[in-house]
N, C-alpha and C positions, 0 to 999 in steps of 0.2 A: 449604684443607681445610674441608669443610662438614659440619655435623651434620644429622641428619634434620630437626630443627626449622628450620634455615636453608632447606632446600629446601621444606619445608612452607609457609613464609612466601611463597616464590616461587610455589608452586602456588595459594595463595589469591589472589595478585595476578593470576595468569593466568586464574582463574575470572571475574574481574571485567573481563577484556578481551573485548569482544564478539566480535571476529573469531576469537580462539582458542577461546572457549567454543563458538561455532557450529561451527567446524571439527571440534573433538574430539567433540562430541556427535552430529554428523550424518555424519561420514565415517570409515569403518573404516580408510582410508588414513592417517589422522592418527596411528595407533598402530603400534608402541609409541612412547612418549616416553622419553627418557633424560636423565639429569643427571649430569655429572661431579662426583665427590665430592672429588677431590684427595687428595694423599698428604702425610703429615708430612715436613717437610724433615729433612735429616740432623742439623742442629743441634737441632731440636725433639725428634727421636727420642732423641738422646743426653742432652740437657739437661732435657727435660720428659717423662720417661717416664710420669708420672701422667696428664698430659693426653692422651698418645697412648693409654694404656690405656683411659681413659674414652671416647675417640673410638671405639675398637674395640668397647667394650661397647655403646655406643649403636647402632652399626650391626649388631652381632650380635643385638640385640633387635628389629630390624625384621622384621616378618613380612608386609609388604605388598609386592606386586610381587617383583622379583628384584634382589638386591644382588650385583653382580659383584665377585669378589675376585681379586687377583693377587699373586703373590709379589714382594716388593720387597727388594732388597739394601741393607743399611746396613753401613757399616764397623764400627760398634760392636756389630753383631749377628753371632753365629757362623754363623747360617743365614738365608736369605731369610724375611721376615715377610709373612704373608698380610694384605693391606690392601684395604679396600673402595675401589673406584675408580669404580664407576658404579652408578646406581640406575635400573632399568627399570620403568616402569609400563605395563601392557598394555591397559587399558580404562578407561572413565570411572569405574567404581566404585572402581578402585584409585586413580585421581587424587583422588577426593573423600576416600577413607579416608586417603590420605597427607597431604592438606592439613590434616586434623584441626581443622577450623574449624566451629563450630556453625552459623553463618549459611550458609556454603557447603553444608554437609550438608543443612540445612533446605530451601534452594532446590533442590538436586538431587533430594531426595525429592519435593518438590512437582512438579517437572518430570516425574519418573518416573511419577507418578500421572496427570498431565495427558496425556502423550503416548499412553498406552494407552487413554484414554477419549475423545479428541477426534479429529476428522477429521485424517488425516495431513497434509493441506494446510496446517494451522495450526502444525505443529511448529516449523518454522524461525522463524516469527514469535514464538512463545512463548519460544523459546530466545534469540532476539536481543533482544527488547524486554521485559525482565523487569518494567519499570515498569507494564506492562499488568496484571500479576497479583499482584505482590508486595503484601502487606497486604490481599489479598482472600481470602475463604473459597474454598477449592479447589472446593467443590461449586457455588458461584456462577460460577466461571470455566468449569467444565464446562457449566453451564446456558447461559452466554453463547455458548459454542461450538455447542451444540445449537441455540440460537436462530438463530445466524448461518447454520447449515445450512438453516434453514427459510425464511429471508427471500430476497426477490428484488426486482429493480428495480420500483418502483411498487406493491409489494404492499400498502402501507398504504391506498391508495385514498382519501387525504385525511383519514384518521383520525389522531388523535394516537397516537404509538407506544405510550404507556402504556395506551391503551384498546383496542389491537388484540386481538381475541378469539383464543383457542386457543393462546396462546403459553406458557401455564402459568408465567407469572412475575407477580410483584406489580407494582402500578402504579409503584413507585419503582425497579424493576429497571433500566429503561433510563436513568434519571437517574444511577444509580450506575455503570453499565457502558457508557455510550454510546460512549466512546472505544475500549474493548475490542471491542465489537461492530463498530464501524466498521472497525477495523484487520483484524478477522477477515474481514469482507466484502471488504476490499481484496485479500485473498489469493484469494478466489473470482473477483473481478471486476476484477483488474489495476489496483487503485488508484482505481477510479471512485468508491467511496463517500467517500473523503477528498477527492477532487477536487471532487465535487459537494456535499459535506455530507451527513450521514447522513439527515436528514429529506427533503432534496430527492431523494436517490438512491432512497429507499423510497417517495416520494410521500406523505409524512406531513405533516399540518399542523404548522407550525413556530412555536413560541412565540418563538423567536429570529428576528429579521428577516433575510431574504435580500436583500442589497443588489445590485442589478443596475446595470450601467453603461449610461447612456443618452447617445448621441452625437447632436449636431445636425449632420447632414450638409448641411443647407441653410446653416447659419451664422447664421440670423436668427430661428429659431423659439423658441429658449430663451435665457435670460439668459446661460448659459455653454455653451461647446461640449461640455463633459463634465459630466455630473451623475450622482448616484446616487439611485435610487428603489428602494424595497422592492417585492418581488413583490406584497405586499398592497396597496401604493399603486397599482401598475399595474393591479390588478384592478378598480379603480374610477375611475382617472384619466381625464380628458378631455385628451388630448394634442393639440398643434397639428400641422399637416401632414396631407396626404392619404395619405402612404405611410409604412409602418412595416416595417423590415427587422429580423428576429430572427436573431441570430448565436449559434451555440453557444458559442464560446470568445472570451474577451476578448483573447487573444493576436493576434486578427485585426484589431484596431483599425487598425493601420498600413496594411492593405490596402484599407480602405474609401475610395472617392473622394467628393468633394463631389457631392451630389445635391439638386436643388431640391425643396423641400416635403417633405423626408424626414427621419425620425428612425430611429435604429438602437438596438436593445437587445441587449446582449452579455452572455454568461456565465450564461444561465439554466439550462443543463444540462437536467435532467429537470423542473425547476420551471417548468412551462408553463401551469398552470391559469389564470393571469392573462389568457391570450389569449382567454378566454371573455368578457371585458369587453364588454358591449353596445356601448360606444363604439367598439370596434375593428371591429365587423361591417361598417361602411361604409367602412373604410379599405382601401387596397390593401396587402395583406400578403405578405411573402415570408419564407421560412425558408432559412437556409444553415447546414449543419452538416458535420461530418466525413463522408467517404464510407467508412463502416464500419457494422457492425451497430448500434452505439450511436447514430450520427448518424441512421440510418434509423428507429430506434425513437423518437427524439425528434421526427423529422419526423411520424411517425404520431401521436404524442401531441399535437403542435401542431395537426395537421389535425383531430383530434377536437374541439378547442376552437374552431377557426376553419376550417371546411371549405373556405373559398374561398382560402386562402393558396396561394402559388405556391412550389415548391421551386427554389432556385438552385444550380447547379453540383453537383447530386446525381443524376447519371445514369450509365449504363454507358459512354456515349461519353467522358465526362470521365475516368472511372476507367481505361479502356483506353488513353487518350491519355497519361496520366501515370504509370501503374502501374509501368512498367519501371524508371524512375529514382527514384520517390518512394514507392511503396507499401511498407508494413512489415507485420510480423506483428501481428495483433490477438490479444493474449494470451488473452482470454476474450470470447466472443461474448455479446451482450446477452441473448439468449434463443433456444432452439432453434426456437420457433414464429415464423413470419413475423408481424410486427405487423399488426394488423387493418386499420388505416386507410391502408395503402399501396395504390397502384393496381397494376395487373398488372405493369407494367414495373418499378416499384420493388420489388415482391415478388420478381420474378425476380432482380433485382440483389442483394437481401438474401440470397437462397439461394445465389447465386454467391459473395458475399463471405464468408459463414460457412464455405464449403468451400475457399476459396482459401488457399494457403500464406501469401500476403501479401495479406490482405484489408482493409487499413486505409490510407486516404489522408487524412492530416490536413489540415484546411482551411488552416492557417497556412502550408503549404508550396506552395500553389497560386501560380502566377505572378501578379504584381500586375496585369499587363495583362489577363489572363483574367478576374480578379475585376472589374476596372473595366468591361470590356465587358459582362459579365453583369449587373452592377448597373445600368448605364446603359440597357441594353436593356430590362430589367424596368421601370425608372422611365419610360422613354419609351413603352413599349408599353402600360403600364397607367396612365400619368399623364394 
């Protein structure tokens, strides 16, 4: 036998359960919700009439949702007694009102304010990850959402984020809300902002160092086979070896074969400006990325810095060969306009991929033998 306050405590706990909160705030099918109240036992009815009377009074006072009453027979009563047996709540507003908790009510009101003023694409994120906006002024959260709407990959063009013109935010805004903006951008670009880091994704200068993995494919060029260098260090470093292979994702390390006189740099993402290092202009350069719009955008950006680089495993033939068993949906394309530095064949491939129902072939799923042949062919051809 439960009082309204007992169920209210349960409703508060449910608000703090992410999956329930998301389902109830986003899906009409989650409603109504109902809670069994329970009935007084025969002994309680006969021996504790005051407690039973107070129980009935509490439920008679409830004016939120619908309390279902049923006649219940007791031996000690001449006639069936109407008892509350079930409490139905029909929408989120009733849930919050029934919970009767100031914290829950405050968070719900904040979310109500946010969801009507931000891009609908962000609603699930804001409902799921309350830590992104709790303890922040609501107007700044809305401003962060508007800012995220205006940003695009590479839009900073090397400027610090705090100094980007036209954003209508103060210089400390990004410092206060960087994680929020990054997660909002993840909603637009399928997690790419978090995967690459906010500054790298936007092409902004980064006060925090971006550490890239450098592999010695020769085995004798560096003190260790695996090292970490920052993109800032790579922009001015004089590296040994005549060949340099740039690989989009670190997860492909296991696919790279031994190659004489060659280093590989993995995990740069969109952070590719270091390729303009004058010391690299006389090296044999190759770029290998995912066969999707993002990989081709990165190829274009890499070519702007080093026009002589050679793409590996990034052509229509490879895609067609492997697409049936390995291609997946690309949730969000990098950009609607074909990247400027792609050649005509690459541009056609880009346009094909952004229109394809499954236009993404991730490089780490390419057969190891195919990767080995391509890398060795490049090294032998240009070595």
